[in-house]
C-alpha positions in Angstrom: -17.2 13.4 -10.3 -19.3 10.3 -10.5 -17.1 9.0 -13.4 -13.9 9.8 -11.7 -15.1 7.9 -8.8 -16.3 5.0 -10.6 -13.0 4.6 -12.6 -10.6 5.0 -9.7 -12.1 4.0 -6.7 -11.1 0.3 -6.8 -7.6 1.3 -7.2 -7.4 3.8 -4.8 -9.3 1.6 -2.1 -6.6 -1.3 -3.1 -3.3 1.0 -2.8 -4.6 2.1 0.6 -5.5 -1.7 1.6 -2.2 -2.5 0.9 -0.8 0.0 2.9 -3.0 -0.5 5.9 -3.8 -4.2 5.8 -7.2 -3.4 7.1 -10.6 -3.6 5.0 -12.4 -0.9 7.2 -9.7 1.3 7.6 -9.0 1.5 3.8 -12.7 1.9 3.3 -12.6 5.0 5.3 -9.5 6.5 4.1 -10.7 6.0 0.3 -13.7 7.7 0.9 -12.0 10.6 2.4 -9.6 10.6 -0.3 -12.5 11.0 -2.8 -13.9 13.8 -0.2 -10.4 15.8 -0.6 -10.7 15.1 -4.5 -13.7 16.8 -4.7 -12.8 19.7 -2.4 -9.5 20.3 -4.1 -10.3 19.3 -8.0 -9.5 23.2 -8.6 -6.0 22.9 -7.6 -5.4 19.9 -10.3 -3.3 20.9 -13.0 -3.4 19.4 -16.5 0.5 19.2 -16.7 0.1 15.8 -14.7 -1.8 12.9 -15.4 -5.4 12.9 -13.2 -4.3 9.6 -12.2 -1.0 10.6 -10.6 -2.7 13.6 -8.9 -5.5 11.4 -7.3 -2.4 8.9 -6.0 -0.7 11.8 -4.8 -4.1 12.6 -2.6 -3.8 8.9 -1.6 -0.3 8.7 -0.6 -0.4 12.2 1.3 -3.5 11.1 3.2 -2.3 7.6 4.0 0.6 8.8 5.4 -1.2 11.4 7.4 -3.2 8.5 8.8 -0.1 6.8 9.9 1.1 9.7 11.6 -2.4 10.0 13.7 -3.4 8.8 17.1 -6.1 6.8 15.2 -3.3 4.7 13.4 -1.6 4.4 17.1 -4.8 3.0 18.7 -5.5 0.6 15.9 -1.8 -0.7 16.0 -2.6 -1.9 19.5 -5.8 -3.8 18.2 -4.6 -5.2 15.0 -3.8 -8.6 15.7 -7.3 -8.9 17.4 -9.4 -7.9 14.8 -7.5 -10.0 12.3 -10.1 -12.3 10.4 -9.5 -15.3 8.3 -11.8 -17.1 6.2 -12.5 -20.5 7.6 -13.7 -22.0 4.2 -10.3 -22.3 2.9 -9.4 -26.0 4.0 -7.2 -26.7 0.8 -3.5 -26.5 2.3 -1.9 -25.1 -1.1 -4.6 -22.1 -0.8 -3.6 -21.4 2.7 0.1 -21.4 1.6 -0.7 -19.3 -0.9 -2.5 -16.8 1.2 0.2 -17.1 3.9 2.8 -15.9 1.7 0.8 -13.2 0.0 0.5 -12.0 3.5 4.3 -12.4 4.5 5.2 -10.2 1.3 2.7 -7.6 2.3 3.9 -7.7 6.0 7.7 -7.2 4.8 6.7 -4.4 2.7 4.9 -2.6 5.5 8.0 -3.1 7.4 10.0 -1.1 5.3 10.4 2.5 5.8 7.6 4.5 4.3 9.3 6.1 1.2 10.3 2.4 -0.2 7.0 0.7 0.7 4.8 3.2 -1.1 7.5 3.0 -4.1 7.3 -0.7 -4.3 3.2 -0.7 -4.0 3.0 2.0 -6.9 5.6 0.2 -8.9 4.2 -3.5 -8.4 0.9 -3.3 -7.5 -0.4 -0.5 -9.4 1.8 -0.8 -12.6 3.2 2.7 -12.3 5.8 3.7 -14.5 9.1 5.4 -12.6 8.3 8.7 -13.8 4.8 8.6 -12.5 6.1 7.4 -9.4 8.4 10.3 -8.9 5.5 12.7 -9.9 3.4 11.1 -7.3 5.9 11.1 -4.5 7.3 14.5 -5.7 10.8 13.3 -6.0 13.0 12.6 -9.1 13.2 9.7 -11.2 16.5 8.6 -9.9 15.3 8.6 -6.4 12.5 6.2 -7.0 15.0 4.1 -8.6 17.0 3.9 -5.8 14.0 3.5 -3.4 12.9 0.7 -5.5 16.2 -1.2 -5.3 16.9 -0.8 -1.7 13.7 -1.8 -0.9 13.6 -4.9 -3.0 17.0 -5.8 -1.4 15.4 -5.1 2.1 12.4 -7.6 0.9 14.6 -10.4 0.0 16.6 -10.3 2.9 13.4 -10.3 5.1 11.6 -12.9 3.2 14.8 -15.1 3.2 15.2 -14.8 6.7 11.2 -16.0 7.3 12.0 -18.7 4.8 14.9 -19.8 6.9 13.1 -19.6 10.3 10.2 -21.9 9.0 12.5 -24.3 7.8 14.4 -24.5 11.3 11.0 -24.7 12.8 10.2 -27.6 10.8 13.6 -29.5 11.6 
């Protein structure tokens, strides 16, 4: 079990952090995912890759969190607890960080099924078939969610860019 945790911990944490945007919550949820893994390892069927099975646990657990009262409470205090590093004074680093934040916020604004699909594909390099297994759907649905999600992202980010240009004018 220790080998599995060492091998997949960072990946699962990164996935959950990208979904939640909060380091502390991501840490807690990641711990819970691995506890669930330990408790339900006997249900793992070797027909799917272990990594896909583990990500399925992470997707389901983070979905449960988003439906929970704990999530509702953190939504209210999220802006207050947002921490930024004061050591980064170089403008291009700030802009890069800000753009990354805009992209993550845009992904989080998508419907859950699209945002999860995009995160798994582009941030965790899963193939379409693996995403379909994780999300318990078929390949064509995953492709459709990717296409629609990317169109929405493009539109959202373009609107943000246009708004930023209008502010500067």
